[in-house]
N, CA, C, O and the ligand as a Tripos MOL2 file, in Angstrom:
@<TRIPOS>MOLECULE
protein
  289   287    73     0     0
PROTEIN
NO_CHARGES

@<TRIPOS>ATOM
      1 N           5.9930   22.8320   -0.2700 N.3       1 MET1
      2 CA          5.4630   22.2560   -1.5150 C.3       1 MET1
      3 C           4.9390   23.3870   -2.4270 C.2       1 MET1
      4 O           4.3620   24.3730   -1.9670 O.2       1 MET1
      5 N           5.1570   23.2050   -3.6750 N.am      2 ALA2
      6 CA          4.7300   24.2350   -4.6210 C.3       2 ALA2
      7 C           3.2130   24.3060   -4.6610 C.2       2 ALA2
      8 O           2.5200   23.3150   -4.4300 O.2       2 ALA2
      9 N           2.7210   25.4800   -4.9540 N.am      3 GLU3
     10 CA          1.2860   25.6710   -5.1050 C.3       3 GLU3
     11 C           0.7840   24.9340   -6.3330 C.2       3 GLU3
     12 O           1.4010   24.9700   -7.3980 O.2       3 GLU3
     13 N          -0.3580   24.2570   -6.1610 N.am      4 ARG4
     14 CA         -0.9110   23.5190   -7.3080 C.3       4 ARG4
     15 C          -2.0220   24.3520   -7.9310 C.2       4 ARG4
     16 O          -2.7840   25.0260   -7.2370 O.2       4 ARG4
     17 N          -2.0930   24.2900   -9.2160 N.am      5 ASN5
     18 CA         -3.1780   24.9690   -9.9250 C.3       5 ASN5
     19 C          -3.9330   23.9610  -10.7660 C.2       5 ASN5
     20 O          -3.3820   22.9650  -11.2350 O.2       5 ASN5
     21 N          -5.2130   24.2510  -10.9420 N.am      6 CYS6
     22 CA         -6.0380   23.3940  -11.8160 C.3       6 CYS6
     23 C          -5.4480   23.4170  -13.2190 C.2       6 CYS6
     24 O          -5.0800   24.4660  -13.7470 O.2       6 CYS6
     25 N          -5.3710   22.2390  -13.7960 N.am      7 ARG7
     26 CA         -4.7360   22.1830  -15.1120 C.3       7 ARG7
     27 C          -5.7240   22.6120  -16.2290 C.2       7 ARG7
     28 O          -5.3240   22.7930  -17.3790 O.2       7 ARG7
     29 N          -6.9940   22.7680  -15.8770 N.am      8 ARG8
     30 CA         -7.9180   23.2560  -16.9000 C.3       8 ARG8
     31 C          -8.1350   24.7730  -16.7700 C.2       8 ARG8
     32 O          -8.0590   25.5050  -17.7570 O.2       8 ARG8
     33 N          -8.4090   25.2370  -15.5250 N.am      9 CYS9
     34 CA         -8.7520   26.6700  -15.4060 C.3       9 CYS9
     35 C          -7.7160   27.4630  -14.6130 C.2       9 CYS9
     36 O          -7.8580   28.6750  -14.4500 O.2       9 CYS9
     37 N          -6.6890   26.7990  -14.1240 N.am     10 SER10
     38 CA         -5.5910   27.4660  -13.4270 C.3      10 SER10
     39 C          -5.9650   28.0870  -12.0670 C.2      10 SER10
     40 O          -5.1850   28.8400  -11.4840 O.2      10 SER10
     41 N          -7.1610   27.7620  -11.5800 N.am     11 THR11
     42 CA         -7.4930   28.1810  -10.2110 C.3      11 THR11
     43 C          -6.5700   27.4480   -9.2270 C.2      11 THR11
     44 O          -6.2710   26.2700   -9.4240 O.2      11 THR11
     45 N          -6.1220   28.1300   -8.1820 N.am     12 SER12
     46 CA         -5.2330   27.4920   -7.2370 C.3      12 SER12
     47 C          -6.0330   26.4610   -6.4270 C.2      12 SER12
     48 O          -7.1770   26.6970   -6.0390 O.2      12 SER12
     49 N          -5.3940   25.3170   -6.1890 N.am     13 LEU13
     50 CA         -6.0300   24.2230   -5.4960 C.3      13 LEU13
     51 C          -5.4570   24.0860   -4.1110 C.2      13 LEU13
     52 O          -4.3200   24.4770   -3.8480 O.2      13 LEU13
     53 N          -6.2700   23.5180   -3.2120 N.am     14 GLY14
     54 CA         -5.7430   23.1440   -1.9100 C.3      14 GLY14
     55 C          -4.7630   21.9870   -2.0600 C.2      14 GLY14
     56 O          -4.7140   21.3200   -3.0930 O.2      14 GLY14
     57 N          -3.9980   21.7710   -1.0230 N.am     15 ILE15
     58 CA         -2.9390   20.7710   -1.0990 C.3      15 ILE15
     59 C          -3.5110   19.3540   -1.3150 C.2      15 ILE15
     60 O          -2.8830   18.5020   -1.9440 O.2      15 ILE15
     61 N          -4.7030   19.1360   -0.7800 N.am     16 ASP16
     62 CA         -5.3070   17.7930   -0.8460 C.3      16 ASP16
     63 C          -6.4320   17.7110   -1.8910 C.2      16 ASP16
     64 O          -7.0660   16.6650   -2.0260 O.2      16 ASP16
     65 N          -6.6870   18.8040   -2.6300 N.am     17 ASP17
     66 CA         -7.8120   18.8000   -3.5120 C.3      17 ASP17
     67 C          -7.4980   18.0450   -4.8020 C.2      17 ASP17
     68 O          -6.5350   18.3520   -5.5030 O.2      17 ASP17
     69 N          -8.3330   17.0570   -5.0930 N.am     18 ASP18
     70 CA         -8.2450   16.3880   -6.3890 C.3      18 ASP18
     71 C          -9.2000   17.0520   -7.3860 C.2      18 ASP18
     72 O          -8.9380   17.0810   -8.5880 O.2      18 ASP18
     73 N         -10.2970   17.5770   -6.8730 N.am     19 LEU19
     74 CA        -11.2810   18.2070   -7.7580 C.3      19 LEU19
     75 C         -11.1610   19.7150   -7.5950 C.2      19 LEU19
     76 O         -11.0770   20.2460   -6.4870 O.2      19 LEU19
     77 N         -11.1570   20.3920   -8.7630 N.am     20 CYS20
     78 CA        -11.1220   21.8390   -8.7630 C.3      20 CYS20
     79 C         -12.4660   22.3740   -8.2340 C.2      20 CYS20
     80 O         -13.5330   21.9280   -8.6570 O.2      20 CYS20
     81 N         -12.3900   23.3430   -7.2970 N.am     21 GLN21
     82 CA        -13.6250   23.9190   -6.7550 C.3      21 GLN21
     83 C         -14.3530   24.7570   -7.8200 C.2      21 GLN21
     84 O         -15.5780   24.8750   -7.7860 O.2      21 GLN21
     85 N         -13.6060   25.3310   -8.7520 N.am     22 ALA22
     86 CA        -14.1760   26.2360   -9.7400 C.3      22 ALA22
     87 C         -14.8270   25.5230  -10.9050 C.2      22 ALA22
     88 O         -15.9570   25.8360  -11.2800 O.2      22 ALA22
     89 N         -14.1040   24.5470  -11.4880 N.am     23 CYS23
     90 CA        -14.5960   23.9300  -12.7370 C.3      23 CYS23
     91 C         -14.8670   22.4390  -12.5610 C.2      23 CYS23
     92 O         -15.4560   21.8330  -13.4570 O.2      23 CYS23
     93 N         -14.4750   21.8290  -11.4700 N.am     24 GLY24
     94 CA        -14.7700   20.4280  -11.2530 C.3      24 GLY24
     95 C         -13.8380   19.4650  -11.9650 C.2      24 GLY24
     96 O         -14.0870   18.2600  -11.9840 O.2      24 GLY24
     97 N         -12.7610   19.9880  -12.5530 N.am     25 ALA25
     98 CA        -11.8260   19.1150  -13.2340 C.3      25 ALA25
     99 C         -11.0280   18.2840  -12.2370 C.2      25 ALA25
    100 O         -10.7010   18.7430  -11.1420 O.2      25 ALA25
    101 N         -10.7280   17.0730  -12.6300 N.am     26 ARG26
    102 CA         -9.8920   16.2310  -11.7850 C.3      26 ARG26
    103 C          -8.4290   16.6320  -11.9360 C.2      26 ARG26
    104 O          -7.9260   16.8130  -13.0450 O.2      26 ARG26
    105 N          -7.7530   16.7660  -10.7830 N.am     27 ASN27
    106 CA         -6.3360   17.0970  -10.7820 C.3      27 ASN27
    107 C          -5.6240   16.1340   -9.8640 C.2      27 ASN27
    108 O          -5.2500   16.4800   -8.7430 O.2      27 ASN27
    109 N          -5.4360   14.8980  -10.3600 N.am     28 PRO28
    110 CA         -4.8450   13.8660   -9.4880 C.3      28 PRO28
    111 C          -3.4240   14.2570   -9.1020 C.2      28 PRO28
    112 O          -2.6840   14.8400   -9.8950 O.2      28 PRO28
    113 N          -3.0590   13.9210   -7.8640 N.am     29 LEU29
    114 CA         -1.7230   14.1420   -7.4060 C.3      29 LEU29
    115 C          -0.7760   13.2570   -8.1840 C.2      29 LEU29
    116 O          -1.0650   12.0850   -8.4260 O.2      29 LEU29
    117 N           0.3520   13.8150   -8.5740 N.am     30 ARG30
    118 CA          1.3580   12.9860   -9.2260 C.3      30 ARG30
    119 C           2.2700   12.3660   -8.1680 C.2      30 ARG30
    120 O           2.8900   13.0650   -7.3670 O.2      30 ARG30
    121 N           2.3310   11.0650   -8.1890 N.am     31 HIS31
    122 CA          3.2110   10.3870   -7.2290 C.3      31 HIS31
    123 C           4.5770   10.2070   -7.8770 C.2      31 HIS31
    124 O           4.6740    9.9370   -9.0740 O.2      31 HIS31
    125 N           5.6130   10.3560   -7.0930 N.am     32 PRO32
    126 CA          6.9760   10.0850   -7.6070 C.3      32 PRO32
    127 C           7.1100    8.6070   -7.9140 C.2      32 PRO32
    128 O           6.3900    7.7830   -7.3510 O.2      32 PRO32
    129 N           8.0340    8.2660   -8.8110 N.am     33 TRP33
    130 CA          8.1680    6.8700   -9.3080 C.3      33 TRP33
    131 C           8.4540    5.8890   -8.1820 C.2      33 TRP33
    132 O           8.0830    4.7190   -8.2690 O.2      33 TRP33
    133 N           9.1210    6.3660   -7.1070 N.am     34 TYR34
    134 CA          9.5840    5.4520   -6.0740 C.3      34 TYR34
    135 C           8.4800    5.1200   -5.0720 C.2      34 TYR34
    136 O           8.7160    4.3820   -4.1150 O.2      34 TYR34
    137 N           7.2590    5.6660   -5.2850 N.am     35 ILE35
    138 CA          6.2130    5.4550   -4.2600 C.3      35 ILE35
    139 C           5.8180    3.9770   -4.1860 C.2      35 ILE35
    140 O           5.5290    3.4740   -3.1000 O.2      35 ILE35
    141 N           5.8020    3.2690   -5.3330 N.am     36 TRP36
    142 CA          5.3670    1.8770   -5.3230 C.3      36 TRP36
    143 C           6.3970    0.9400   -4.7500 C.2      36 TRP36
    144 O           6.0480    0.1120   -3.9070 O.2      36 TRP36
    145 N           7.6950    1.0250   -5.1730 N.am     37 PRO37
    146 CA          8.7060    0.1970   -4.4620 C.3      37 PRO37
    147 C           8.7640    0.4830   -2.9730 C.2      37 PRO37
    148 O           8.9310   -0.4230   -2.1560 O.2      37 PRO37
    149 N           8.6210    1.7690   -2.6300 N.am     38 LEU38
    150 CA          8.6570    2.1490   -1.2100 C.3      38 LEU38
    151 C           7.4790    1.5220   -0.4890 C.2      38 LEU38
    152 O           7.6430    0.9900    0.6080 O.2      38 LEU38
    153 N           6.2770    1.5740   -1.0900 N.am     39 ALA39
    154 CA          5.0980    0.9490   -0.4930 C.3      39 ALA39
    155 C           5.3240   -0.5500   -0.3520 C.2      39 ALA39
    156 O           4.9540   -1.1390    0.6640 O.2      39 ALA39
    157 N           5.9220   -1.1680   -1.3520 N.am     40 ALA40
    158 CA          6.1800   -2.6310   -1.3120 C.3      40 ALA40
    159 C           7.1100   -2.9530   -0.1580 C.2      40 ALA40
    160 O           6.8790   -3.9130    0.5770 O.2      40 ALA40
    161 N           8.1840   -2.1450    0.0120 N.am     41 VAL41
    162 CA          9.1380   -2.3880    1.0730 C.3      41 VAL41
    163 C           8.4630   -2.2320    2.4500 C.2      41 VAL41
    164 O           8.6820   -3.0380    3.3540 O.2      41 VAL41
    165 N           7.6500   -1.1910    2.5870 N.am     42 ILE42
    166 CA          6.9570   -0.9580    3.8420 C.3      42 ILE42
    167 C           5.9920   -2.1320    4.1460 C.2      42 ILE42
    168 O           5.8860   -2.6020    5.2790 O.2      42 ILE42
    169 N           5.2910   -2.5850    3.0680 N.am     43 PHE43
    170 CA          4.3770   -3.6890    3.2460 C.3      43 PHE43
    171 C           5.1070   -4.9480    3.6770 C.2      43 PHE43
    172 O           4.6460   -5.6600    4.5690 O.2      43 PHE43
    173 N           6.2550   -5.2300    3.0430 N.am     44 LEU44
    174 CA          7.0270   -6.4210    3.4070 C.3      44 LEU44
    175 C           7.5750   -6.3380    4.8230 C.2      44 LEU44
    176 O           7.5810   -7.3280    5.5540 O.2      44 LEU44
    177 N           8.0450   -5.1330    5.2110 N.am     45 LEU45
    178 CA          8.5450   -4.9500    6.5680 C.3      45 LEU45
    179 C           7.4030   -5.1580    7.5870 C.2      45 LEU45
    180 O           7.5870   -5.8140    8.6120 O.2      45 LEU45
    181 N           6.2200   -4.5860    7.2830 N.am     46 ALA46
    182 CA          5.0880   -4.7360    8.1740 C.3      46 ALA46
    183 C           4.7150   -6.2100    8.2740 C.2      46 ALA46
    184 O           4.4180   -6.7140    9.3580 O.2      46 ALA46
    185 N           4.7330   -6.9090    7.1120 N.am     47 PHE47
    186 CA          4.4320   -8.3270    7.0940 C.3      47 PHE47
    187 C           5.4430   -9.0920    7.9630 C.2      47 PHE47
    188 O           5.0750   -9.9660    8.7490 O.2      47 PHE47
    189 N           6.7060   -8.7450    7.8010 N.am     48 TYR48
    190 CA          7.7600   -9.4590    8.5570 C.3      48 TYR48
    191 C           7.5880   -9.2520   10.0420 C.2      48 TYR48
    192 O           7.8030  -10.1780   10.8240 O.2      48 TYR48
    193 N           7.1960   -8.0330   10.4570 N.am     49 PHE49
    194 CA          7.1060   -7.7760   11.8800 C.3      49 PHE49
    195 C           5.7540   -8.2670   12.4480 C.2      49 PHE49
    196 O           5.6520   -8.5780   13.6350 O.2      49 PHE49
    197 N           4.7340   -8.3290   11.5980 N.am     50 LEU50
    198 CA          3.4340   -8.7240   12.1290 C.3      50 LEU50
    199 C           3.2300  -10.2290   12.1300 C.2      50 LEU50
    200 O           2.4970  -10.7800   12.9510 O.2      50 LEU50
    201 N           3.9110  -10.8860   11.1690 N.am     51 VAL51
    202 CA          3.7500  -12.3300   11.0350 C.3      51 VAL51
    203 C           4.9170  -13.0390   11.7260 C.2      51 VAL51
    204 O           6.0720  -12.6300   11.5990 O.2      51 VAL51
    205 N           4.6070  -14.0670   12.4290 N.am     52 ASP52
    206 CA          5.6480  -14.8690   13.0780 C.3      52 ASP52
    207 C           6.3130  -15.7520   11.9810 C.2      52 ASP52
    208 O           5.8510  -16.8500   11.6710 O.2      52 ASP52
    209 N           7.4020  -15.2220   11.4240 N.am     53 VAL53
    210 CA          8.0250  -15.8920   10.2660 C.3      53 VAL53
    211 C           8.5650  -17.2530   10.6470 C.2      53 VAL53
    212 O           8.4820  -18.1920    9.8550 O.2      53 VAL53
    213 N           9.1160  -17.3810   11.8370 N.am     54 GLU54
    214 CA          9.6630  -18.6640   12.3050 C.3      54 GLU54
    215 C           8.5420  -19.7170   12.3230 C.2      54 GLU54
    216 O           8.7390  -20.8310   11.8370 O.2      54 GLU54
    217 N           7.3980  -19.3830   12.8650 N.am     55 ALA55
    218 CA          6.3010  -20.3140   12.9450 C.3      55 ALA55
    219 C           5.7870  -20.6680   11.5690 C.2      55 ALA55
    220 O           5.3980  -21.8050   11.3030 O.2      55 ALA55
    221 N           5.7930  -19.6650   10.6920 N.am     56 LEU56
    222 CA          5.3170  -19.9040    9.2950 C.3      56 LEU56
    223 C           6.2510  -20.8470    8.5710 C.2      56 LEU56
    224 O           5.8030  -21.7580    7.8750 O.2      56 LEU56
    225 N           7.5780  -20.6310    8.7310 N.am     57 ARG57
    226 CA          8.5610  -21.5200    8.0970 C.3      57 ARG57
    227 C           8.4660  -22.9300    8.6800 C.2      57 ARG57
    228 O           8.5600  -23.9210    7.9550 O.2      57 ARG57
    229 N           8.2810  -23.0030    9.9760 N.am     58 ASP58
    230 CA          8.1360  -24.2810   10.6310 C.3      58 ASP58
    231 C           6.8960  -25.0180   10.0970 C.2      58 ASP58
    232 O           6.9250  -26.2280    9.8710 O.2      58 ASP58
    233 N           5.8150  -24.2600    9.9040 N.am     59 TYR59
    234 CA          4.5940  -24.8790    9.3970 C.3      59 TYR59
    235 C           4.7870  -25.3740    7.9770 C.2      59 TYR59
    236 O           4.2880  -26.4420    7.6220 O.2      59 TYR59
    237 N           5.5140  -24.6010    7.1450 N.am     60 VAL60
    238 CA          5.7070  -24.9570    5.7490 C.3      60 VAL60
    239 C           6.6430  -26.1680    5.6000 C.2      60 VAL60
    240 O           6.4130  -27.0440    4.7670 O.2      60 VAL60
    241 N           7.7070  -26.1990    6.4300 N.am     61 THR61
    242 CA          8.7280  -27.2270    6.2450 C.3      61 THR61
    243 C           8.3910  -28.4990    7.0650 C.2      61 THR61
    244 O           9.0600  -29.5210    6.9080 O.2      61 THR61
    245 N           7.3970  -28.4430    7.9040 N.am     62 ARG62
    246 CA          7.0650  -29.6040    8.7500 C.3      62 ARG62
    247 C           6.4650  -30.6960    7.8650 C.2      62 ARG62
    248 O           5.6050  -30.4140    7.0310 O.2      62 ARG62
    249 N           6.9140  -31.9350    8.0420 N.am     63 PRO63
    250 CA          6.3070  -33.0350    7.2610 C.3      63 PRO63
    251 C           4.8320  -33.2030    7.5860 C.2      63 PRO63
    252 O           4.4010  -33.1080    8.7350 O.2      63 PRO63
    253 N           4.0730  -33.4580    6.5170 N.am     64 ARG64
    254 CA          2.6040  -33.5200    6.6830 C.3      64 ARG64
    255 C           2.2140  -34.9570    7.0640 C.2      64 ARG64
    256 O           1.7960  -35.7380    6.2100 O.2      64 ARG64
    257 N           2.3500  -35.2820    8.2990 N.am     65 VAL65
    258 CA          1.8450  -36.5750    8.7490 C.3      65 VAL65
    259 C           0.6970  -36.2980    9.7090 C.2      65 VAL65
    260 O           0.7780  -35.4090   10.5570 O.2      65 VAL65
    261 N          -0.3510  -37.0560    9.5650 N.am     66 PRO66
    262 CA         -1.4730  -36.8440   10.4890 C.3      66 PRO66
    263 C          -1.0850  -37.2730   11.9010 C.2      66 PRO66
    264 O          -0.4490  -38.3110   12.0800 O.2      66 PRO66
    265 N          -1.4590  -36.4910   12.8890 N.am     67 PRO67
    266 CA         -1.1290  -36.8630   14.2560 C.3      67 PRO67
    267 C          -1.7740  -38.1780   14.6320 C.2      67 PRO67
    268 O          -2.8570  -38.4840   14.1340 O.2      67 PRO67
    269 N          -1.1450  -38.9750   15.4990 N.am     68 PRO68
    270 CA         -1.7450  -40.2330   15.9060 C.3      68 PRO68
    271 C          -3.0860  -40.0240   16.5770 C.2      68 PRO68
    272 O          -3.2560  -39.1140   17.3880 O.2      68 PRO68
    273 N          -4.0330  -40.8730   16.2310 N.am     69 GLY69
    274 CA         -5.3520  -40.7390   16.8010 C.3      69 GLY69
    275 C          -6.2720  -39.8540   16.0110 C.2      69 GLY69
    276 O          -7.4520  -39.7550   16.3480 O.2      69 GLY69
    277 N          -5.7760  -39.1870   14.9420 N.am     70 ALA70
    278 CA         -6.6320  -38.3410   14.1390 C.3      70 ALA70
    279 C          -7.4150  -39.1760   13.1340 C.2      70 ALA70
    280 O          -6.9080  -40.1770   12.6290 O.2      70 ALA70
    281 N          -8.6140  -38.7790   12.8510 N.am     71 GLY71
    282 CA         -9.4030  -39.4430   11.8550 C.3      71 GLY71
    283 C         -10.1610  -40.6560   12.3720 C.2      71 GLY71
    284 O         -10.4490  -41.5840   11.6160 O.2      71 GLY71
    285 N         -10.4750  -40.6480   13.6340 N.am     72 ASP72
    286 CA        -11.2580  -41.7370   14.1340 C.3      72 ASP72
    287 C         -12.7060  -41.3480   14.3890 C.2      72 ASP72
    288 O         -13.5020  -42.1820   14.8220 O.2      72 ASP72
    289 ZN        -10.4600   24.1570  -12.5460 Zn       73 ZN73
@<TRIPOS>BOND
     1     1     2 1
     2     2     3 1
     3     3     4 2
     4     3     5 am
     5     5     6 1
     6     6     7 1
     7     7     8 2
     8     7     9 am
     9     9    10 1
    10    10    11 1
    11    11    12 2
    12    11    13 am
    13    13    14 1
    14    14    15 1
    15    15    16 2
    16    15    17 am
    17    17    18 1
    18    18    19 1
    19    19    20 2
    20    19    21 am
    21    21    22 1
    22    22    23 1
    23    23    24 2
    24    23    25 am
    25    25    26 1
    26    26    27 1
    27    27    28 2
    28    27    29 am
    29    29    30 1
    30    30    31 1
    31    31    32 2
    32    31    33 am
    33    33    34 1
    34    34    35 1
    35    35    36 2
    36    35    37 am
    37    37    38 1
    38    38    39 1
    39    39    40 2
    40    39    41 am
    41    41    42 1
    42    42    43 1
    43    43    44 2
    44    43    45 am
    45    45    46 1
    46    46    47 1
    47    47    48 2
    48    47    49 am
    49    49    50 1
    50    50    51 1
    51    51    52 2
    52    51    53 am
    53    53    54 1
    54    54    55 1
    55    55    56 2
    56    55    57 am
    57    57    58 1
    58    58    59 1
    59    59    60 2
    60    59    61 am
    61    61    62 1
    62    62    63 1
    63    63    64 2
    64    63    65 am
    65    65    66 1
    66    66    67 1
    67    67    68 2
    68    67    69 am
    69    69    70 1
    70    70    71 1
    71    71    72 2
    72    71    73 am
    73    73    74 1
    74    74    75 1
    75    75    76 2
    76    75    77 am
    77    77    78 1
    78    78    79 1
    79    79    80 2
    80    79    81 am
    81    81    82 1
    82    82    83 1
    83    83    84 2
    84    83    85 am
    85    85    86 1
    86    86    87 1
    87    87    88 2
    88    87    89 am
    89    89    90 1
    90    90    91 1
    91    91    92 2
    92    91    93 am
    93    93    94 1
    94    94    95 1
    95    95    96 2
    96    95    97 am
    97    97    98 1
    98    98    99 1
    99    99   100 2
   100    99   101 am
   101   101   102 1
   102   102   103 1
   103   103   104 2
   104   103   105 am
   105   105   106 1
   106   106   107 1
   107   107   108 2
   108   107   109 am
   109   109   110 1
   110   110   111 1
   111   111   112 2
   112   111   113 am
   113   113   114 1
   114   114   115 1
   115   115   116 2
   116   115   117 am
   117   117   118 1
   118   118   119 1
   119   119   120 2
   120   119   121 am
   121   121   122 1
   122   122   123 1
   123   123   124 2
   124   123   125 am
   125   125   126 1
   126   126   127 1
   127   127   128 2
   128   127   129 am
   129   129   130 1
   130   130   131 1
   131   131   132 2
   132   131   133 am
   133   133   134 1
   134   134   135 1
   135   135   136 2
   136   135   137 am
   137   137   138 1
   138   138   139 1
   139   139   140 2
   140   139   141 am
   141   141   142 1
   142   142   143 1
   143   143   144 2
   144   143   145 am
   145   145   146 1
   146   146   147 1
   147   147   148 2
   148   147   149 am
   149   149   150 1
   150   150   151 1
   151   151   152 2
   152   151   153 am
   153   153   154 1
   154   154   155 1
   155   155   156 2
   156   155   157 am
   157   157   158 1
   158   158   159 1
   159   159   160 2
   160   159   161 am
   161   161   162 1
   162   162   163 1
   163   163   164 2
   164   163   165 am
   165   165   166 1
   166   166   167 1
   167   167   168 2
   168   167   169 am
   169   169   170 1
   170   170   171 1
   171   171   172 2
   172   171   173 am
   173   173   174 1
   174   174   175 1
   175   175   176 2
   176   175   177 am
   177   177   178 1
   178   178   179 1
   179   179   180 2
   180   179   181 am
   181   181   182 1
   182   182   183 1
   183   183   184 2
   184   183   185 am
   185   185   186 1
   186   186   187 1
   187   187   188 2
   188   187   189 am
   189   189   190 1
   190   190   191 1
   191   191   192 2
   192   191   193 am
   193   193   194 1
   194   194   195 1
   195   195   196 2
   196   195   197 am
   197   197   198 1
   198   198   199 1
   199   199   200 2
   200   199   201 am
   201   201   202 1
   202   202   203 1
   203   203   204 2
   204   203   205 am
   205   205   206 1
   206   206   207 1
   207   207   208 2
   208   207   209 am
   209   209   210 1
   210   210   211 1
   211   211   212 2
   212   211   213 am
   213   213   214 1
   214   214   215 1
   215   215   216 2
   216   215   217 am
   217   217   218 1
   218   218   219 1
   219   219   220 2
   220   219   221 am
   221   221   222 1
   222   222   223 1
   223   223   224 2
   224   223   225 am
   225   225   226 1
   226   226   227 1
   227   227   228 2
   228   227   229 am
   229   229   230 1
   230   230   231 1
   231   231   232 2
   232   231   233 am
   233   233   234 1
   234   234   235 1
   235   235   236 2
   236   235   237 am
   237   237   238 1
   238   238   239 1
   239   239   240 2
   240   239   241 am
   241   241   242 1
   242   242   243 1
   243   243   244 2
   244   243   245 am
   245   245   246 1
   246   246   247 1
   247   247   248 2
   248   247   249 am
   249   249   250 1
   250   250   251 1
   251   251   252 2
   252   251   253 am
   253   253   254 1
   254   254   255 1
   255   255   256 2
   256   255   257 am
   257   257   258 1
   258   258   259 1
   259   259   260 2
   260   259   261 am
   261   261   262 1
   262   262   263 1
   263   263   264 2
   264   263   265 am
   265   265   266 1
   266   266   267 1
   267   267   268 2
   268   267   269 am
   269   269   270 1
   270   270   271 1
   271   271   272 2
   272   271   273 am
   273   273   274 1
   274   274   275 1
   275   275   276 2
   276   275   277 am
   277   277   278 1
   278   278   279 1
   279   279   280 2
   280   279   281 am
   281   281   282 1
   282   282   283 1
   283   283   284 2
   284   283   285 am
   285   285   286 1
   286   286   287 1
   287   287   288 2
@<TRIPOS>SUBSTRUCTURE
     1 MET1         2 RESIDUE 1 A MET
     2 ALA2         6 RESIDUE 1 A ALA
     3 GLU3        10 RESIDUE 1 A GLU
     4 ARG4        14 RESIDUE 1 A ARG
     5 ASN5        18 RESIDUE 1 A ASN
     6 CYS6        22 RESIDUE 1 A CYS
     7 ARG7        26 RESIDUE 1 A ARG
     8 ARG8        30 RESIDUE 1 A ARG
     9 CYS9        34 RESIDUE 1 A CYS
    10 SER10       38 RESIDUE 1 A SER
    11 THR11       42 RESIDUE 1 A THR
    12 SER12       46 RESIDUE 1 A SER
    13 LEU13       50 RESIDUE 1 A LEU
    14 GLY14       54 RESIDUE 1 A GLY
    15 ILE15       58 RESIDUE 1 A ILE
    16 ASP16       62 RESIDUE 1 A ASP
    17 ASP17       66 RESIDUE 1 A ASP
    18 ASP18       70 RESIDUE 1 A ASP
    19 LEU19       74 RESIDUE 1 A LEU
    20 CYS20       78 RESIDUE 1 A CYS
    21 GLN21       82 RESIDUE 1 A GLN
    22 ALA22       86 RESIDUE 1 A ALA
    23 CYS23       90 RESIDUE 1 A CYS
    24 GLY24       94 RESIDUE 1 A GLY
    25 ALA25       98 RESIDUE 1 A ALA
    26 ARG26      102 RESIDUE 1 A ARG
    27 ASN27      106 RESIDUE 1 A ASN
    28 PRO28      110 RESIDUE 1 A PRO
    29 LEU29      114 RESIDUE 1 A LEU
    30 ARG30      118 RESIDUE 1 A ARG
    31 HIS31      122 RESIDUE 1 A HIS
    32 PRO32      126 RESIDUE 1 A PRO
    33 TRP33      130 RESIDUE 1 A TRP
    34 TYR34      134 RESIDUE 1 A TYR
    35 ILE35      138 RESIDUE 1 A ILE
    36 TRP36      142 RESIDUE 1 A TRP
    37 PRO37      146 RESIDUE 1 A PRO
    38 LEU38      150 RESIDUE 1 A LEU
    39 ALA39      154 RESIDUE 1 A ALA
    40 ALA40      158 RESIDUE 1 A ALA
    41 VAL41      162 RESIDUE 1 A VAL
    42 ILE42      166 RESIDUE 1 A ILE
    43 PHE43      170 RESIDUE 1 A PHE
    44 LEU44      174 RESIDUE 1 A LEU
    45 LEU45      178 RESIDUE 1 A LEU
    46 ALA46      182 RESIDUE 1 A ALA
    47 PHE47      186 RESIDUE 1 A PHE
    48 TYR48      190 RESIDUE 1 A TYR
    49 PHE49      194 RESIDUE 1 A PHE
    50 LEU50      198 RESIDUE 1 A LEU
    51 VAL51      202 RESIDUE 1 A VAL
    52 ASP52      206 RESIDUE 1 A ASP
    53 VAL53      210 RESIDUE 1 A VAL
    54 GLU54      214 RESIDUE 1 A GLU
    55 ALA55      218 RESIDUE 1 A ALA
    56 LEU56      222 RESIDUE 1 A LEU
    57 ARG57      226 RESIDUE 1 A ARG
    58 ASP58      230 RESIDUE 1 A ASP
    59 TYR59      234 RESIDUE 1 A TYR
    60 VAL60      238 RESIDUE 1 A VAL
    61 THR61      242 RESIDUE 1 A THR
    62 ARG62      246 RESIDUE 1 A ARG
    63 PRO63      250 RESIDUE 1 A PRO
    64 ARG64      254 RESIDUE 1 A ARG
    65 VAL65      258 RESIDUE 1 A VAL
    66 PRO66      262 RESIDUE 1 A PRO
    67 PRO67      266 RESIDUE 1 A PRO
    68 PRO68      270 RESIDUE 1 A PRO
    69 GLY69      274 RESIDUE 1 A GLY
    70 ALA70      278 RESIDUE 1 A ALA
    71 GLY71      282 RESIDUE 1 A GLY
    72 ASP72      286 RESIDUE 1 A ASP
    73 ZN73       289 GROUP 0 **** ****
């Protein structure tokens, strides 16, 4: 990765530094454009693997009738 420099005072920054040690200016990391779609895909995959999709679909499509004996 290329060396990052403070955009105000040009002091070299650590790879994880958002704040310049010398002048205190914020130097937020620039994320590539694909970071959000990628995060969304990862989130959806995690959701798919963590959630029992079959049970969820069954729950959604099941007719809502109260079980016999309920509400007494
Ligand atoms: Zn600086």
